[in-house]
C-alpha angles and dihedrals in degrees: 000000000000119000094244091052091048092050091051093047098053092055089067117083141164127245116214138129133237131136139192130189139179129174153169138187121284134153113240135154100242095180092056092043093053090049089053091049091054094061088120096043115148118270113234141166135187094273100047134058124243111284126197114219127206108235118225112264092234096214139043122277090250096046095097096050134159088025096049117015125233097241092053091048092049094049093041094052103034099036112024101031094039089053092052090052093049095044097049092047090049089051093049091055097040094047094041093232112182103195113140101207141022088248091057089046091056092042085065098038094125090059095052129099117255090254095052095041098046097042094041089054091046092050095050097037093055094048086053092045096052090052089052092061129080133180117246130039117301123215090215136257117349140180119000095355092054091051091047093050093046093048092050105037102023096244142010090251092055091048091052090048092053094043091049090051091052090051094046095047095049095110113220118341126356149086141281117220144191108207142175108231106191094311097328121105112223141175117220142152134219134203125245110337098334118127137191092262092068115111094236111037130128095246117023123193148117108294115238101167134008137190122198110220098176108127091241087067094064116001100102092060105024104026106194094346099105089158091064092048091052093046092053094042089067087067093065103039111133099227091174088064091048088052090054090054089060093059 
């Protein structure tokens, strides 16, 4: 497949809705975790509207190879994510939205236009996703997050099985998530660019880990083999960052 054809293809995606969730009790500080997740929150003041900001990638486009290829990372970051940032900020100005934080924006997601909602989710989700990735090969969960996962799901292997299932069964475009729902660790998935912070979503909670399963995230390297993309993604999860989100 030629590069131009690939680039055109990955910009097409499906829009459908399905969700899965599993959970168990665990003690986490959700307020602190949410504060950690908002490290890239928009900077606002009384005279300016909310503005979403694209977080730095933090590594080179090729840094995650062979798990995620350089061309996919470059297109994903510079084309898709950049477009979400621009489009949501344009919508905020055009629609005269006066929310003062990304949290407040998502607390009112059901009231937003499709443009504001979809692009706001895409802007935030990708900032969160980049921070969840790390070059090199990880040995898996460690420290508090490992204990939390084991206590909730029985083992790390079982957790990975359930999370993989959520990612594989998200029909069309969307995300798989690990969240803290008021002290309970859960796995869920969302359609399109929705996330568990939205006011009306099947499973709400503080995001701890996310996997992008839109085709543009993997199609150049893996084509229709989403299962292989997911299996290799586990190698570059930034578990140190997930640990910080449990503080």
